[in-house]
KEVO-348968 format. One record per residue (C-alpha): x, y, z; residue number from 1; residue in one letter. Coordinates in nm, 2 decimals. Layout:
      u      v      w resi resn
      X      Y      Z  NUM    A
...
***
This chain:
      u      v      w resi resn
   2.94  -2.58   2.27    1    X
   2.98  -2.22   2.38    2    X
   2.88  -2.02   2.08    3    X
   2.60  -2.08   1.83    4    X
   2.39  -1.87   1.59    5    X
   2.03  -1.93   1.47    6    X
   1.91  -1.80   1.14    7    X
   1.55  -1.67   1.19    8    X
   1.52  -1.42   0.91    9    X
   1.74  -1.29   0.62   10    X
   1.83  -1.65   0.55   11    X
   1.80  -1.73   0.18   12    X
   1.57  -1.43   0.16   13    X
   1.60  -1.04   0.15   14    X
   1.36  -0.95   0.44   15    X
   1.30  -1.02   0.80   16    X
   1.66  -1.01   0.92   17    X
   1.69  -1.19   1.25   18    X
   1.99  -1.37   1.40   19    X
   2.01  -1.52   1.74   20    X
   2.36  -1.54   1.89   21    X
   2.42  -1.76   2.19   22    X
   2.74  -1.70   2.38   23    X
   2.73  -1.94   2.69   24    X
   2.43  -1.82   2.88   25    X
   2.39  -1.48   2.70   26    X
   2.14  -1.46   2.41   27    X
   2.19  -1.17   2.17   28    X
   1.94  -1.10   1.89   29    X
   2.09  -0.91   1.59   30    X
   1.79  -0.74   1.42   31    X
   1.43  -0.84   1.43   32    X
   1.29  -0.73   1.09   33    X
   0.95  -0.76   0.92   34    X
   0.92  -1.01   0.64   35    X
   0.79  -0.85   0.31   36    X
   0.67  -0.97  -0.03   37    X
   0.66  -1.34  -0.08   38    X
   0.79  -1.39   0.27   39    X
   0.51  -1.20   0.45   40    X
   0.34  -1.50   0.59   41    X
   0.64  -1.58   0.81   42    X
   0.54  -1.27   1.02   43    X
   0.27  -1.48   1.17   44    X
   0.50  -1.78   1.27   45    X
   0.57  -1.80   1.64   46    X
   0.93  -1.71   1.73   47    X
   1.13  -2.03   1.75   48    X
   1.31  -1.89   2.05   49    X
   1.19  -1.75   2.38   50    X
   1.19  -1.37   2.37   51    X
   1.21  -1.35   2.75   52    X
   1.55  -1.52   2.75   53    X
   1.71  -1.26   2.52   54    X
   1.94  -1.02   2.71   55    X
   2.02  -0.78   2.42   56    X
   1.87  -0.68   2.08   57    X
   2.12  -0.52   1.86   58    X
   1.97  -0.31   1.58   59    X
   2.20  -0.25   1.29   60    X
   1.97   0.01   1.14   61    X
   1.61   0.14   1.12   62    X
   1.48  -0.01   0.79   63    X
   1.16  -0.20   0.87   64    X
   1.30  -0.53   0.74   65    X
   1.56  -0.51   1.02   66    X
   1.35  -0.36   1.31   67    X
   0.98  -0.42   1.21   68    X
   0.90  -0.71   1.45   69    X
   1.05  -0.55   1.75   70    X
   0.71  -0.45   1.90   71    X
   0.60  -0.81   1.85   72    X
   0.91  -0.93   2.03   73    X
   0.82  -0.71   2.33   74    X
   0.46  -0.82   2.31   75    X
   0.59  -1.18   2.34   76    X
   0.80  -1.11   2.65   77    X
   1.13  -0.94   2.55   78    X
   1.26  -0.74   2.85   79    X
   1.62  -0.70   2.75   80    X
   1.81  -0.39   2.63   81    X
   1.80  -0.26   2.28   82    X
   2.15  -0.14   2.16   83    X
   2.17   0.09   1.85   84    X
   2.30   0.43   1.74   85    X
   2.11   0.75   1.82   86    X
   1.97   0.80   1.46   87    X
   1.86   0.43   1.45   88    X
   1.67   0.48   1.78   89    X
   1.50   0.80   1.65   90    X
   1.41   0.67   1.31   91    X
   1.30   0.32   1.42   92    X
   1.04   0.48   1.65   93    X
   0.87   0.67   1.37   94    X
   0.90   0.37   1.13   95    X
   0.73   0.14   1.38   96    X
   0.45   0.38   1.45   97    X
   0.39   0.40   1.08   98    X
   0.41   0.02   1.04   99    X
   0.14  -0.02   1.31  100    X
  -0.09   0.23   1.14  101    X
  -0.04   0.06   0.80  102    X
  -0.12  -0.28   0.95  103    X
  -0.43  -0.15   1.11  104    X
  -0.56   0.01   0.78  105    X
  -0.47  -0.30   0.59  106    X
  -0.65  -0.52   0.83  107    X
  -0.97  -0.31   0.81  108    X
  -0.97  -0.33   0.43  109    X
  -0.92  -0.71   0.42  110    X
  -1.17  -0.76   0.69  111    X
  -1.44  -0.57   0.50  112    X
  -1.37  -0.77   0.18  113    X
  -1.37  -1.10   0.37  114    X
  -1.71  -1.03   0.53  115    X
  -1.86  -0.92   0.19  116    X
  -1.73  -1.25   0.03  117    X
  -1.84  -1.47   0.32  118    X
  -1.47  -1.57   0.39  119    X
  -1.29  -1.61   0.73  120    X
  -1.16  -1.29   0.86  121    X
  -0.79  -1.22   0.81  122    X
  -0.53  -1.25   1.09  123    X
  -0.52  -0.94   1.31  124    X
  -0.23  -0.70   1.29  125    X
   0.10  -0.82   1.44  126    X
   0.09  -0.54   1.69  127    X
  -0.08  -0.21   1.76  128    X
   0.03   0.14   1.84  129    X
   0.03   0.06   2.21  130    X
   0.28  -0.22   2.16  131    X
   0.50   0.01   1.96  132    X
   0.51   0.27   2.23  133    X
   0.57   0.00   2.49  134    X
   0.88  -0.11   2.29  135    X
   1.03   0.24   2.33  136    X
   1.10   0.16   2.69  137    X
   1.37  -0.09   2.59  138    X
   1.59   0.14   2.39  139    X
   1.84   0.15   2.67  140    X
   2.19   0.19   2.51  141    X
   2.27   0.44   2.24  142    X
   2.62   0.39   2.11  143    X
   2.86   0.60   1.89  144    X
   3.07   0.44   1.62  145    X
   3.40   0.28   1.71  146    X
   3.35   0.29   2.09  147    X
   3.36  -0.06   2.24  148    X
   3.08  -0.15   2.48  149    X
   3.13  -0.43   2.74  150    X
   2.82  -0.65   2.80  151    X
   2.77  -0.91   3.07  152    X
   2.97  -1.24   3.06  153    X
   3.28  -1.06   2.90  154    X
   3.12  -0.98   2.56  155    X
   3.25  -0.68   2.38  156    X
   3.04  -0.51   2.11  157    X
   3.16  -0.24   1.87  158    X
   2.95  -0.06   1.61  159    X
   3.12   0.06   1.29  160    X
   2.98   0.28   1.02  161    X
   2.81   0.07   0.75  162    X
   2.75   0.36   0.51  163    X
   2.40   0.24   0.43  164    X
   2.16   0.49   0.59  165    X
   2.18   0.75   0.86  166    X
   2.31   0.57   1.18  167    X
   2.35   0.23   1.01  168    X
   2.62   0.00   1.15  169    X
   2.79  -0.33   1.11  170    X
   2.86  -0.49   1.44  171    X
   3.17  -0.67   1.58  172    X
   3.10  -0.90   1.88  173    X
   3.40  -1.04   2.06  174    X
   3.39  -1.31   2.33  175    X
   3.68  -1.20   2.56  176    X
   3.69  -1.54   2.73  177    X
   3.76  -1.75   2.41  178    X
   3.88  -1.45   2.19  179    X
   3.65  -1.54   1.91  180    X
   3.51  -1.26   1.71  181    X
   3.17  -1.26   1.52  182    X
   3.09  -0.98   1.27  183    X
   2.75  -0.90   1.13  184    X
   2.75  -0.67   0.82  185    X
   2.39  -0.55   0.86  186    X
   2.34  -0.38   0.53  187    X
   2.64  -0.22   0.37  188    X
   2.61   0.10   0.17  189    X
   2.67   0.20  -0.19  190    X
   2.99   0.41  -0.19  191    X
   3.02   0.78  -0.31  192    X
   2.67   0.88  -0.24  193    X
   2.56   1.20  -0.08  194    X
   2.46   1.26   0.29  195    X
   2.61   0.96   0.46  196    X
   2.98   0.86   0.47  197    X
   3.12   0.56   0.29  198    X
   3.14   0.24   0.49  199    X
   3.44   0.17   0.71  200    X
   3.63  -0.17   0.69  201    X
   3.60  -0.46   0.94  202    X
   3.88  -0.57   1.16  203    X
   4.00  -0.93   1.16  204    X
   3.73  -1.17   1.25  205    X
   3.66  -1.54   1.29  206    X
   3.30  -1.56   1.17  207    X
   3.15  -1.32   0.92  208    X
   2.79  -1.27   0.82  209    X
   2.75  -1.06   0.50  210    X
   2.45  -0.93   0.32  211    X
   2.41  -1.02  -0.04  212    X
   2.12  -0.81  -0.17  213    X
   2.31  -0.71  -0.49  214    X
   2.59  -0.97  -0.47  215    X
   2.53  -1.08  -0.83  216    X
   2.59  -0.74  -1.00  217    X
   2.74  -0.39  -0.99  218    X
   2.55  -0.07  -0.98  219    X
   2.59   0.21  -1.23  220    X
   2.80   0.50  -1.09  221    X
   2.60   0.75  -0.88  222    X
   2.69   1.03  -1.13  223    X
   2.55   0.81  -1.42  224    X
   2.23   0.75  -1.23  225    X
   2.18   1.12  -1.16  226    X
   2.20   1.19  -1.52  227    X
   1.97   0.91  -1.60  228    X
   1.73   1.05  -1.34  229    X
   1.75   1.40  -1.49  230    X
   1.69   1.26  -1.84  231    X
   1.38   1.07  -1.72  232    X
   1.24   1.40  -1.58  233    X
   1.32   1.60  -1.89  234    X
   1.17   1.34  -2.13  235    X
   0.85   1.32  -1.92  236    X
   0.80   1.69  -1.90  237    X
   0.86   1.72  -2.27  238    X
   0.58   1.47  -2.33  239    X
   0.35   1.67  -2.09  240    X
   0.33   1.41  -1.81  241    X
   0.42   1.36  -1.45  242    X
   0.70   1.18  -1.29  243    X
   0.60   0.93  -1.02  244    X
   0.87   0.80  -0.78  245    X
   0.78   0.54  -0.53  246    X
   1.03   0.57  -0.25  247    X
   1.13   0.47   0.09  248    X
   1.07   0.74   0.35  249    X
   1.40   0.68   0.50  250    X
   1.72   0.79   0.32  251    X
   1.60   0.75  -0.04  252    X
   1.35   1.04  -0.01  253    X
   1.61   1.26   0.15  254    X
   1.86   1.17  -0.12  255    X
   1.62   1.25  -0.40  256    X
   1.54   1.59  -0.25  257    X
   1.91   1.66  -0.21  258    X
   1.97   1.56  -0.58  259    X
   1.68   1.77  -0.71  260    X
   1.80   2.07  -0.51  261    X
   2.13   2.03  -0.69  262    X
   1.96   2.02  -1.03  263    X
   1.76   2.33  -0.93  264    X
   2.07   2.52  -0.82  265    X
   2.26   2.42  -1.14  266    X
   1.97   2.54  -1.36  267    X
   1.90   2.19  -1.50  268    X
   1.56   2.14  -1.34  269    X
   1.27   2.29  -1.54  270    X
   1.01   2.49  -1.36  271    X
   0.79   2.23  -1.19  272    X
   0.64   2.12  -0.86  273    X
   0.81   1.86  -0.65  274    X
   0.59   1.70  -0.40  275    X
   0.72   1.51  -0.11  276    X
   0.40   1.33  -0.04  277    X
   0.49   1.13   0.27  278    X
   0.43   1.23   0.63  279    X
   0.68   0.97   0.73  280    X
   0.95   1.10   0.50  281    X
   0.89   1.46   0.62  282    X
   0.94   1.34   0.99  283    X
   1.25   1.14   0.88  284    X
   1.40   1.45   0.72  285    X
   1.37   1.64   1.05  286    X
   1.57   1.36   1.22  287    X
   1.83   1.39   0.95  288    X
   1.87   1.76   1.03  289    X
   1.90   1.67   1.40  290    X
   2.21   1.44   1.33  291    X
   2.46   1.64   1.12  292    X
   2.75   1.45   1.29  293    X
   2.65   1.14   1.09  294    X
   2.68   1.32   0.76  295    X
   2.97   1.30   0.52  296    X
   3.19   1.61   0.51  297    X
   3.03   1.78   0.21  298    X
   2.68   1.76   0.35  299    X
   2.80   1.86   0.70  300    X
   2.97   2.17   0.55  301    X
   2.67   2.25   0.33  302    X
   2.44   2.25   0.64  303    X
   2.63   2.54   0.78  304    X
   2.53   2.75   0.47  305    X
   2.18   2.63   0.38  306    X
   1.92   2.35   0.43  307    X
   2.03   2.07   0.19  308    X
   1.68   1.93   0.20  309    X
   1.49   2.23   0.08  310    X
   1.45   2.44  -0.25  311    X
   1.18   2.67  -0.40  312    X
   1.00   2.40  -0.61  313    X
   0.96   2.16  -0.31  314    X
   0.61   2.12  -0.16  315    X
   0.56   1.91   0.16  316    X
   0.22   1.74   0.17  317    X
   0.14   1.60   0.51  318    X
  -0.24   1.64   0.50  319    X
  -0.44   1.38   0.31  320    X
  -0.65   1.65   0.13  321    X
  -0.33   1.81   0.00  322    X
  -0.22   1.47  -0.13  323    X
  -0.55   1.42  -0.31  324    X
  -0.52   1.76  -0.48  325    X
  -0.20   1.65  -0.65  326    X
  -0.40   1.43  -0.87  327    X
  -0.56   1.73  -1.04  328    X
  -0.22   1.82  -1.18  329    X
  -0.18   1.67  -1.53  330    X
   0.18   1.77  -1.61  331    X
   0.50   1.92  -1.46  332    X
   0.49   1.74  -1.13  333    X
   0.74   1.52  -0.97  334    X
   0.56   1.31  -0.71  335    X
   0.78   1.14  -0.44  336    X
   0.55   0.91  -0.23  337    X
   0.56   0.60  -0.03  338    X
   0.59   0.32  -0.02  339    X
   0.90   0.22  -0.21  340    X
   0.77  -0.13  -0.32  341    X
   0.41  -0.02  -0.41  342    X
   0.27  -0.25  -0.14  343    X
   0.07   0.04   0.01  344    X
   0.08   0.41   0.08  345    X
  -0.01   0.73  -0.11  346    X
   0.18   0.63  -0.42  347    X
  -0.09   0.38  -0.51  348    X
  -0.35   0.67  -0.55  349    X
  -0.11   0.85  -0.78  350    X
  -0.06   0.53  -0.99  351    X
  -0.44   0.52  -1.03  352    X
  -0.43   0.87  -1.19  353    X
  -0.11   0.84  -1.39  354    X
   0.00   0.49  -1.47  355    X
  -0.23   0.45  -1.76  356    X
  -0.10   0.77  -1.93  357    X
   0.17   0.72  -2.19  358    X
   0.31   1.07  -2.13  359    X
   0.38   0.99  -1.76  360    X
   0.68   0.80  -1.61  361    X
   0.72   0.56  -1.31  362    X
   1.08   0.58  -1.18  363    X
   1.20   0.30  -0.95  364    X
   1.50   0.40  -0.74  365    X
   1.51   0.11  -0.49  366    X
   1.51  -0.27  -0.47  367    X
   1.18  -0.44  -0.54  368    X
   1.15  -0.78  -0.35  369    X
   0.98  -1.07  -0.53  370    X
   0.60  -1.07  -0.47  371    X
   0.56  -0.70  -0.45  372    X
   0.36  -0.49  -0.70  373    X
   0.68  -0.30  -0.78  374    X
   0.86  -0.61  -0.89  375    X
   0.56  -0.72  -1.10  376    X
   0.57  -0.39  -1.29  377    X
   0.94  -0.41  -1.34  378    X
   0.90  -0.77  -1.47  379    X
   0.67  -0.65  -1.74  380    X
   0.31  -0.65  -1.60  381    X
   0.08  -0.50  -1.87  382    X
  -0.20  -0.42  -1.62  383    X
  -0.24  -0.41  -1.24  384    X
  -0.54  -0.44  -1.01  385    X
  -0.58  -0.13  -0.79  386    X
  -0.87  -0.02  -0.57  387    X
  -1.10  -0.27  -0.75  388    X
  -1.00  -0.14  -1.09  389    X
  -0.78  -0.28  -1.37  390    X
  -0.52  -0.02  -1.46  391    X
  -0.32  -0.06  -1.78  392    X
   0.06   0.00  -1.75  393    X
   0.12   0.26  -2.02  394    X
   0.35   0.50  -1.85  395    X
   0.73   0.46  -1.92  396    X
   0.91   0.25  -1.66  397    X
   1.26   0.35  -1.55  398    X
   1.48   0.14  -1.31  399    X
   1.77   0.34  -1.18  400    X
   1.98   0.11  -0.96  401    X
   2.27   0.34  -0.89  402    X
   2.07   0.52  -0.62  403    X
   2.06   0.19  -0.42  404    X
   2.17   0.22  -0.06  405    X
   2.31  -0.13  -0.09  406    X
   2.67  -0.22  -0.18  407    X
   2.71  -0.38  -0.52  408    X
   2.92  -0.69  -0.59  409    X
   3.26  -0.50  -0.62  410    X
   3.19  -0.31  -0.30  411    X
   3.11  -0.62  -0.11  412    X
   3.43  -0.77  -0.23  413    X
   3.61  -0.44  -0.14  414    X
   3.47  -0.46   0.21  415    X
   3.59  -0.81   0.28  416    X
   3.93  -0.77   0.10  417    X
   4.10  -0.63   0.41  418    X
   4.03  -0.95   0.60  419    X
   4.31  -1.21   0.60  420    X
   4.16  -1.54   0.72  421    X
   3.80  -1.61   0.81  422    X
   3.70  -1.95   0.96  423    X
   3.34  -1.93   0.83  424    X
   3.17  -1.69   0.60  425    X
   2.79  -1.69   0.60  426    X
   2.59  -1.54   0.32  427    X
   2.26  -1.38   0.43  428    X
   2.01  -1.12   0.33  429    X
   1.98  -1.21  -0.04  430    X
   1.79  -1.42  -0.29  431    X
   1.94  -1.78  -0.32  432    X
   2.04  -1.74  -0.68  433    X
   2.24  -1.43  -0.60  434    X
   2.40  -1.60  -0.31  435    X
   2.52  -1.89  -0.53  436    X
   2.67  -1.65  -0.78  437    X
   2.86  -1.46  -0.51  438    X
   2.97  -1.79  -0.34  439    X
   3.12  -1.92  -0.67  440    X
   3.29  -1.59  -0.73  441    X
   3.45  -1.60  -0.38  442    X
   3.55  -1.96  -0.42  443    X
   3.71  -1.89  -0.75  444    X
   3.90  -1.58  -0.65  445    X
   3.94  -1.58  -0.27  446    X
   3.95  -1.95  -0.18  447    X
   4.25  -1.90   0.06  448    X
   4.07  -1.62   0.26  449    X
   3.77  -1.83   0.37  450    X
   3.80  -2.17   0.53  451    X
   3.43  -2.24   0.47  452    X
   3.14  -2.05   0.30  453    X
   2.78  -2.14   0.40  454    X
   2.44  -2.04   0.28  455    X
   2.22  -2.14   0.58  456    X
   1.84  -2.20   0.54  457    X
   1.58  -2.03   0.75  458    X
   1.56  -2.18   1.10  459    X
   1.90  -2.35   1.09  460    X
   2.12  -2.33   1.41  461    X
   2.50  -2.35   1.35  462    X
   2.76  -2.41   1.62  463    X
   3.05  -2.17   1.59  464    X
   3.27  -2.31   1.87  465    X
***
């Protein structure tokens, strides 16, 4: 058999995306992400493939669940070439340095607790800052969209705009010897959002791997979600509280600042203080400004007139003491802080001071994987344990899913609608129950388009030809 693919992450789960494509003697890894939430323990499993034998690592984008084990891969012997877009290279580097820092701090905390309780120490961090910096040496090929790249052994790779985050791509890989084409969707974007362009459509392919994060539902429109967001702010300020927004430093933070600037310019935002309390998000915003060619037309044109990521109410807090000072503010503050799933970061300290206050609000604007604190709160937790204390959940909880950077069900169908006939469709990067809903929908409405639809489990290897 000449072509096979191994499913080593993002298989019947939403995190840890990692697919090993074998084309004759060439091994290509598509993403190498960190497992999160209930899947976190998988990070400590040994790779079931030999990192030394991988010729290329293709990064579809820089979210940590797609690039977060890259330093570990290098640590275990990877010496191939990393292929990605310019923004993915820039953003992945700051994301990975931050991940190493978070792992180190988390390990120190758990180690102290274990020693006090007489327990065995926790496993050490997956990697350290040195390993991250070492991995930078392998970012060898930066590619623009829609420009074919010829790899060894007659393999052609083309990156297309996935419309998910800055620099995100879906990847078409063609074996020029057998004329078989394999397409990996990466993460596809939610259409009609600011900053990034809408996704482009795939060309005809033999084998398609498609993400299913929100394959069971459709999002509210972006305009509806903006109004819901504004209403949450106005209601909270009227009650005399603060608005807390746990957010991902990449894309979502910039998007929120962009929207709040619009509210300010339209006279809809009451006088307040908007804190971007995330050094990582502040760095990511600088990278956004450095890559205007990846913006949609509106944002690109706006950049020629003003900074779309700044307005008078905005306060950037990089210093830890500045962050602590925010907790002295009892009302009229919008606090945007990492991380997006409440599994760490500065947002936890703001929860400690605000979550128990009925006049405050906690606004979720991103996906919360199973096993995370964010998911527990959305599912109705009445209290949480934080820094050794029990904190009651009295703040109003808002979930605004129209800000998602993932395509909803209709958009996933729209993306694949241009394809005529696909030999095998693989559903990946989603929770099993959502995959089943999507599979049944496709079988009911598009049976003639796909010869076979599979939901491979973690660790399975499938022969393609």
